[in-house]
Backbone as CSV, one residue per row, in Angstrom:
resi,resn,N_x,N_y,N_z,CA_x,CA_y,CA_z,C_x,C_y,C_z
1,MET,6.427,-9.677,16.414,6.911,-8.818,15.353,5.734,-8.559,14.395
2,ARG,5.481,-7.285,14.065,4.349,-6.901,13.207,4.796,-6.957,11.746
3,LEU,4.114,-7.783,10.938,4.568,-8.029,9.571,3.489,-7.712,8.538
4,PHE,3.935,-7.376,7.342,3.039,-7.281,6.197,3.839,-7.569,4.928
5,VAL,3.125,-7.823,3.835,3.743,-8.116,2.550,3.386,-6.972,1.612
6,SER,4.389,-6.433,0.922,4.131,-5.231,0.120,4.871,-5.227,-1.208
7,ILE,4.415,-4.321,-2.059,5.159,-3.891,-3.235,5.495,-2.430,-2.970
8,ASP,6.753,-2.137,-2.808,7.157,-0.772,-2.479,7.161,0.115,-3.715
9,VAL,6.778,1.373,-3.525,6.803,2.376,-4.593,8.056,3.215,-4.371
10,GLU,9.099,2.945,-5.161,10.386,3.620,-4.966,10.843,4.413,-6.181
11,ASN,10.188,4.200,-7.331,10.579,4.926,-8.540,10.489,6.439,-8.259
12,PRO,11.601,7.179,-8.432,11.596,8.605,-8.079,10.543,9.423,-8.832
13,ASP,10.243,9.061,-10.075,9.222,9.794,-10.833,7.831,9.596,-10.216
14,LEU,7.538,8.358,-9.818,6.241,8.074,-9.190,6.143,8.752,-7.824
15,VAL,7.221,8.667,-7.059,7.224,9.296,-5.735,7.029,10.811,-5.877
16,ALA,7.647,11.431,-6.897,7.494,12.880,-7.116,6.047,13.229,-7.458
17,LYS,5.402,12.420,-8.301,3.998,12.700,-8.655,3.088,12.547,-7.423
18,ILE,3.341,11.515,-6.628,2.539,11.327,-5.413,2.801,12.465,-4.425
19,SER,4.041,12.949,-4.386,4.365,14.089,-3.506,3.591,15.336,-3.914
20,GLU,3.370,15.502,-5.231,2.526,16.616,-5.705,1.143,16.531,-5.074
21,LEU,0.564,15.327,-5.100,-0.765,15.142,-4.504,-0.734,15.404,-3.003
22,LYS,0.306,14.918,-2.337,0.390,15.107,-0.887,0.529,16.593,-0.544
23,SER,1.295,17.347,-1.343,1.434,18.790,-1.105,0.099,19.492,-1.285
24,LEU,-0.632,19.089,-2.308,-1.955,19.669,-2.549,-2.883,19.378,-1.371
25,ILE,-2.889,18.143,-0.904,-3.729,17.759,0.239,-3.316,18.540,1.485
26,ASP,-2.024,18.679,1.690,-1.511,19.408,2.848,-1.945,20.872,2.831
27,SER,-2.059,21.448,1.625,-2.421,22.862,1.504,-3.881,23.131,1.875
28,VAL,-4.704,22.095,1.919,-6.130,22.241,2.221,-6.361,22.610,3.686
29,GLY,-5.473,22.168,4.567,-5.625,22.456,5.985,-6.498,21.452,6.713
30,ALA,-6.805,20.345,6.058,-7.550,19.273,6.738,-6.575,18.476,7.604
31,PRO,-7.072,17.899,8.702,-6.180,17.116,9.582,-5.872,15.748,8.958
32,VAL,-4.826,15.701,8.151,-4.442,14.479,7.449,-3.009,14.130,7.825
33,LYS,-2.791,12.879,8.238,-1.441,12.357,8.464,-0.992,11.743,7.142
34,LEU,-0.043,12.421,6.488,0.434,11.958,5.185,1.497,10.882,5.356
35,VAL,1.503,9.928,4.421,2.484,8.843,4.442,3.820,9.384,3.922
36,GLU,4.898,9.065,4.612,6.226,9.502,4.201,6.578,8.841,2.866
37,ASP,7.354,9.567,2.038,7.723,9.049,0.715,8.339,7.655,0.790
38,GLU,9.193,7.432,1.781,9.889,6.149,1.875,8.981,5.001,2.317
39,ASN,7.737,5.311,2.699,6.805,4.275,3.162,5.695,3.976,2.153
40,LEU,5.743,4.551,0.954,4.687,4.325,-0.041,4.765,2.885,-0.547
41,HIS,3.615,2.211,-0.551,3.591,0.810,-0.990,2.169,0.359,-1.283
42,VAL,2.070,-0.776,-1.953,0.808,-1.505,-2.111,0.876,-2.669,-1.132
43,THR,-0.082,-2.774,-0.227,-0.097,-3.894,0.715,-0.735,-5.106,0.045
44,LEU,0.007,-6.189,-0.035,-0.532,-7.441,-0.583,-1.221,-8.261,0.501
45,ALA,-0.689,-8.224,1.714,-1.285,-8.949,2.838,-0.765,-8.330,4.132
46,PHE,-1.685,-8.067,5.057,-1.283,-7.623,6.389,-1.317,-8.837,7.296
47,ILE,-0.165,-9.253,7.776,-0.058,-10.463,8.593,-0.333,-10.142,10.053
48,GLY,0.164,-9.010,10.534,-0.018,-8.639,11.933,1.095,-9.183,12.805
49,GLU,0.786,-9.300,14.088,1.798,-9.740,15.056,2.104,-11.233,14.877
50,VAL,3.380,-11.555,14.786,3.854,-12.927,14.620,5.010,-13.132,15.607
51,PRO,4.993,-14.240,16.360,6.154,-14.510,17.226,7.434,-14.595,16.378
52,GLU,8.502,-14.082,16.899,9.755,-14.025,16.142,10.196,-15.404,15.646
53,VAL,9.846,-16.457,16.383,10.260,-17.800,15.969,9.554,-18.253,14.694
54,LEU,8.456,-17.585,14.306,7.719,-17.968,13.098,8.107,-17.157,11.863
55,VAL,8.987,-16.180,12.017,9.339,-15.313,10.890,9.993,-16.118,9.762
56,ASP,10.832,-17.082,10.094,11.451,-17.909,9.044,10.398,-18.713,8.281
57,ARG,9.357,-19.184,8.988,8.283,-19.910,8.317,7.575,-18.985,7.314
58,VAL,7.313,-17.757,7.723,6.679,-16.780,6.819,7.586,-16.534,5.612
59,ARG,8.862,-16.306,5.879,9.825,-16.044,4.808,9.871,-17.227,3.831
60,ASN,9.908,-18.436,4.356,9.997,-19.630,3.503,8.737,-19.834,2.670
61,CYS,7.579,-19.573,3.243,6.350,-19.783,2.464,6.216,-18.716,1.380
62,LEU,6.672,-17.510,1.643,6.614,-16.469,0.608,7.620,-16.743,-0.512
63,ALA,8.728,-17.386,-0.187,9.734,-17.706,-1.208,9.193,-18.692,-2.242
64,ARG,8.118,-19.416,-1.913,7.538,-20.386,-2.852,6.541,-19.735,-3.822
65,VAL,6.228,-18.459,-3.642,5.310,-17.771,-4.565,6.029,-17.571,-5.892
66,SER,5.386,-18.026,-6.956,5.983,-17.896,-8.285,4.975,-17.239,-9.225
67,ARG,5.256,-16.015,-9.587,4.376,-15.249,-10.485,5.266,-14.437,-11.431
68,PRO,4.742,-14.106,-12.611,5.527,-13.266,-13.519,5.529,-11.793,-13.077
69,SER,6.572,-11.083,-13.480,6.596,-9.639,-13.230,5.575,-8.971,-14.152
70,PHE,5.190,-7.758,-13.823,4.192,-7.027,-14.594,4.295,-5.542,-14.253
71,SER,3.481,-4.739,-14.913,3.426,-3.306,-14.609,2.020,-2.949,-14.157
72,ALA,1.936,-1.978,-13.261,0.650,-1.491,-12.761,0.577,0.018,-13.007
73,HIS,-0.564,0.458,-13.489,-0.761,1.874,-13.800,-1.383,2.583,-12.597
74,LEU,-0.620,3.489,-11.992,-1.105,4.244,-10.836,-1.808,5.491,-11.355
75,ARG,-3.080,5.608,-11.013,-3.856,6.730,-11.549,-5.046,7.022,-10.635
76,GLY,-5.246,8.293,-10.364,-6.430,8.743,-9.656,-6.249,8.839,-8.155
77,LEU,-6.814,9.914,-7.595,-6.838,10.128,-6.150,-8.223,9.732,-5.652
78,GLY,-8.283,8.969,-4.579,-9.569,8.540,-4.041,-9.508,8.399,-2.540
79,ALA,-10.599,7.891,-1.963,-10.669,7.763,-0.501,-11.560,6.599,-0.119
80,PHE,-11.212,5.953,0.984,-12.082,4.968,1.636,-12.711,5.647,2.843
81,PRO,-13.949,5.469,3.215,-14.883,4.632,2.486,-15.459,5.304,1.246
82,SER,-15.378,6.652,1.147,-15.866,7.356,-0.042,-15.255,8.756,-0.048
83,PRO,-15.237,9.432,-1.205,-14.706,10.807,-1.241,-15.516,11.771,-0.363
84,GLN,-16.799,11.498,-0.137,-17.624,12.377,0.701,-17.367,12.151,2.197
85,ARG,-16.847,10.986,2.551,-16.508,10.670,3.951,-15.098,10.091,3.996
86,PRO,-14.101,10.879,3.622,-12.742,10.325,3.495,-12.122,9.983,4.846
87,ARG,-11.577,8.775,4.944,-10.817,8.356,6.132,-9.388,7.969,5.711
88,VAL,-9.285,7.239,4.597,-7.988,6.833,4.053,-7.892,7.381,2.627
89,LEU,-6.834,8.143,2.355,-6.629,8.723,1.018,-5.657,7.826,0.257
90,TRP,-5.951,7.613,-1.025,-5.117,6.677,-1.779,-4.945,7.115,-3.220
91,VAL,-3.935,6.521,-3.861,-3.760,6.571,-5.310,-4.236,5.222,-5.831
92,GLY,-5.073,5.269,-6.851,-5.657,4.044,-7.381,-4.753,3.322,-8.365
93,ILE,-5.168,2.120,-8.692,-4.454,1.305,-9.675,-5.440,0.963,-10.775
94,GLU,-5.155,1.468,-11.974,-6.088,1.322,-13.085,-5.830,0.032,-13.861
95,GLU,-4.625,-0.149,-14.353,-4.267,-1.375,-15.061,-3.268,-2.143,-14.209
96,GLY,-3.289,-3.464,-14.369,-2.445,-4.317,-13.543,-3.176,-4.834,-12.314
97,ARG,-4.461,-4.488,-12.169,-5.241,-4.948,-11.008,-5.358,-6.470,-10.991
98,ALA,-5.631,-7.071,-12.162,-5.796,-8.525,-12.216,-4.507,-9.230,-11.782
99,GLU,-3.356,-8.713,-12.211,-2.084,-9.306,-11.826,-1.825,-9.123,-10.323
100,LEU,-2.185,-7.952,-9.793,-2.030,-7.722,-8.352,-2.946,-8.647,-7.546
101,GLU,-4.175,-8.830,-8.033,-5.107,-9.709,-7.327,-4.603,-11.155,-7.354
102,GLU,-4.034,-11.573,-8.479,-3.492,-12.935,-8.559,-2.281,-13.093,-7.634
103,LEU,-1.427,-12.082,-7.584,-0.282,-12.122,-6.668,-0.767,-12.159,-5.217
104,HIS,-1.780,-11.359,-4.899,-2.375,-11.369,-3.553,-2.897,-12.759,-3.214
105,ARG,-3.607,-13.396,-4.166,-4.134,-14.741,-3.915,-3.002,-15.754,-3.699
106,ALA,-1.944,-15.648,-4.503,-0.812,-16.577,-4.351,-0.141,-16.396,-2.984
107,VAL,0.058,-15.145,-2.573,0.645,-14.866,-1.250,-0.269,-15.418,-0.159
108,SER,-1.570,-15.172,-0.288,-2.534,-15.622,0.722,-2.538,-17.140,0.829
109,ARG,-2.585,-17.817,-0.326,-2.589,-19.285,-0.319,-1.356,-19.825,0.406
110,ASN,-0.201,-19.266,0.124,1.032,-19.756,0.740,1.061,-19.479,2.239
111,LEU,0.556,-18.318,2.646,0.502,-18.025,4.084,-0.435,-19.000,4.786
112,ILE,-1.580,-19.256,4.185,-2.561,-20.174,4.796,-1.994,-21.589,4.851
113,SER,-1.362,-22.029,3.759,-0.824,-23.394,3.740,0.302,-23.577,4.750
114,ALA,0.969,-22.502,5.098,2.037,-22.573,6.098,1.498,-22.392,7.516
115,GLY,0.178,-22.209,7.632,-0.413,-22.039,8.950,-0.185,-20.673,9.553
116,VAL,0.076,-19.681,8.696,0.303,-18.315,9.163,-0.999,-17.533,9.002
117,GLY,-1.544,-17.088,10.096,-2.763,-16.300,10.033,-2.482,-14.892,9.549
118,PHE,-3.452,-14.303,8.893,-3.338,-12.906,8.476,-4.735,-12.348,8.319
119,ARG,-4.799,-11.035,8.209,-6.100,-10.382,8.048,-6.472,-10.441,6.570
120,GLY,-7.305,-11.396,6.219,-7.621,-11.646,4.816,-8.917,-11.030,4.355
121,SER,-9.152,-9.767,4.686,-10.367,-9.122,4.198,-10.249,-8.910,2.688
122,SER,-11.251,-8.342,2.088,-11.238,-8.144,0.636,-10.030,-7.303,0.222
123,PHE,-9.517,-7.603,-0.951,-8.307,-6.946,-1.435,-8.689,-5.869,-2.442
124,GLU,-8.346,-4.636,-2.142,-8.569,-3.502,-3.046,-7.208,-2.842,-3.268
125,PRO,-6.541,-3.168,-4.399,-5.185,-2.635,-4.601,-5.162,-1.106,-4.678
126,HIS,-4.249,-0.508,-3.912,-4.105,0.949,-3.868,-2.798,1.292,-3.154
127,VAL,-2.402,2.554,-3.250,-1.270,3.077,-2.492,-1.826,4.101,-1.513
128,THR,-1.800,3.806,-0.235,-2.279,4.755,0.773,-1.306,5.930,0.849
129,ILE,-1.859,7.159,0.796,-0.988,8.336,0.884,-1.310,9.207,2.100
130,GLY,-2.433,8.921,2.796,-2.741,9.693,3.988,-3.942,9.146,4.728
131,ARG,-4.032,9.547,6.019,-5.168,9.147,6.853,-5.764,10.409,7.469
132,VAL,-7.085,10.551,7.309,-7.793,11.730,7.799,-8.045,11.561,9.289
133,LYS,-7.681,12.584,10.076,-7.759,12.492,11.535,-8.848,13.369,12.152
134,GLY,-9.656,14.071,11.325,-10.703,14.935,11.860,-11.541,15.497,10.732
135,ALA,-12.482,16.398,11.074,-13.466,16.877,10.087,-13.157,18.264,9.520
136,ARG,-12.177,18.978,10.062,-11.897,20.341,9.604,-11.552,20.366,8.101
137,ASN,-12.218,21.258,7.348,-11.979,21.469,5.909,-12.221,20.220,5.045
138,ILE,-13.066,19.320,5.505,-13.345,18.101,4.738,-14.037,18.435,3.417
139,ALA,-14.890,19.463,3.389,-15.570,19.828,2.134,-14.542,20.229,1.073
140,VAL,-13.498,20.948,1.480,-12.449,21.347,0.532,-11.668,20.118,0.086
141,LEU,-11.365,19.235,1.023,-10.650,17.999,0.685,-11.473,17.154,-0.288
142,THR,-12.770,17.083,-0.073,-13.644,16.322,-0.975,-13.587,16.887,-2.391
143,LYS,-13.557,18.220,-2.509,-13.446,18.836,-3.844,-12.129,18.449,-4.514
144,ILE,-11.048,18.439,-3.745,-9.741,18.039,-4.293,-9.798,16.584,-4.766
145,LEU,-10.431,15.729,-3.971,-10.557,14.320,-4.356,-11.309,14.186,-5.677
146,GLU,-12.360,14.979,-5.843,-13.132,14.918,-7.091,-12.321,15.463,-8.265
147,GLN,-11.614,16.576,-8.035,-10.848,17.211,-9.118,-9.678,16.339,-9.585
148,TYR,-9.120,15.557,-8.692,-7.928,14.767,-9.031,-8.225,13.258,-9.112
149,SER,-9.478,12.926,-9.324,-9.864,11.508,-9.383,-9.286,10.798,-10.605
150,ASP,-8.778,11.570,-11.569,-8.189,10.969,-12.771,-6.708,11.353,-12.917
151,PHE,-6.079,11.771,-11.827,-4.694,12.266,-11.854,-3.728,11.160,-12.286
152,GLU,-2.916,11.466,-13.288,-1.952,10.508,-13.819,-0.699,10.484,-12.944
153,VAL,-0.370,9.310,-12.401,0.852,9.154,-11.607,1.933,8.467,-12.441
154,GLY,1.582,7.345,-13.076,2.555,6.655,-13.921,2.514,5.150,-13.737
155,TRP,3.480,4.484,-14.365,3.528,3.020,-14.359,4.539,2.526,-13.333
156,LEU,4.100,1.567,-12.524,4.947,0.925,-11.514,5.376,-0.433,-12.046
157,LYS,6.676,-0.647,-12.205,7.198,-1.949,-12.599,7.222,-2.839,-11.357
158,VAL,6.474,-3.935,-11.416,6.384,-4.846,-10.272,7.250,-6.065,-10.583
159,SER,8.466,-6.064,-10.057,9.404,-7.153,-10.326,9.762,-7.925,-9.057
160,GLU,9.239,-7.489,-7.917,9.460,-8.199,-6.651,8.409,-7.764,-5.642
161,PHE,8.260,-8.544,-4.591,7.471,-8.135,-3.431,8.315,-8.383,-2.194
162,ARG,7.918,-7.786,-1.078,8.763,-7.813,0.119,7.991,-8.194,1.376
163,LEU,8.677,-8.865,2.267,8.192,-9.079,3.622,8.728,-7.916,4.449
164,LYS,7.802,-7.176,5.088,8.198,-5.976,5.817,7.863,-6.111,7.300
165,ARG,8.665,-5.468,8.104,8.407,-5.338,9.530,7.921,-3.915,9.781
166,SER,6.918,-3.769,10.619,6.396,-2.452,10.973,6.536,-2.266,12.477
167,VAL,7.201,-1.196,12.864,7.317,-0.830,14.272,6.553,0.473,14.460
168,LEU,5.518,0.446,15.277,4.715,1.643,15.508,5.411,2.543,16.523
169,THR,5.487,3.837,16.191,6.081,4.822,17.093,5.128,6.016,17.185
170,PRO,5.303,6.887,18.160,4.428,8.078,18.250,4.536,8.967,17.003
171,ARG,5.642,8.926,16.277,5.812,9.756,15.081,5.307,9.064,13.821
172,GLY,4.887,7.817,13.935,4.424,7.052,12.793,5.166,5.733,12.692
173,PRO,4.744,4.886,11.755,5.387,3.574,11.657,6.771,3.664,11.029
174,ILE,7.630,2.745,11.448,8.949,2.592,10.820,8.955,1.213,10.177
175,TYR,9.147,1.215,8.856,9.145,-0.046,8.116,10.577,-0.460,7.792
176,SER,10.817,-1.773,7.835,12.096,-2.305,7.383,11.829,-3.577,6.580
177,THR,12.683,-3.824,5.600,12.532,-4.997,4.744,13.251,-6.182,5.365
178,LEU,12.518,-7.291,5.554,13.117,-8.512,6.096,13.569,-9.439,4.978
179,ALA,12.849,-9.405,3.835,13.209,-10.264,2.701,12.545,-9.717,1.436
180,SER,13.209,-9.931,0.310,12.656,-9.562,-1.004,12.498,-10.841,-1.818
181,PHE,11.418,-10.895,-2.612,11.114,-12.088,-3.401,10.918,-11.667,-4.854
182,PRO,11.872,-12.001,-5.721,11.748,-11.571,-7.123,10.637,-12.328,-7.836
183,LEU,9.966,-11.620,-8.744,9.007,-12.259,-9.637,9.770,-12.698,-10.881
184,GLN,9.163,-13.568,-11.673,9.876,-14.123,-12.831,9.912,-13.130,-13.982
């Protein structure tokens, strides 16, 4: 079972602002696979494939994470590895980064202590909104990235995180929530 830990972006006002950006990106004509509104999230940890018998262990170790709730300011359109060579398009997080990084560390520590492996590369908090699939109209897309690098999305109230299942399909991933963990 393919698992990850996330903070879902479900506030309708935030989703509407991100949809504005996605519509703008779509109008450029670059080959970009946009993330569906219902799949917008901040990934705290990508666990990957886990045998089904270990899912309860993952759930139990995440239930021991204890952190306060907080707010994160979503602002700015950007790209990995850079706006000039965009592969992954994202909305940035301006304030609340320190709290997200601490939550990421707490989740990581608990996964490691439970013997659950995960892909623990460097953590750069963001909301992925699209993946670039080719080079057509990249110069125009780069201009959009520069013009909207300070785009105001809004504040995300972070009061819980979730253990999610990802099923890959030819039309894109299908995510489902296996467990929710409230913050204090």
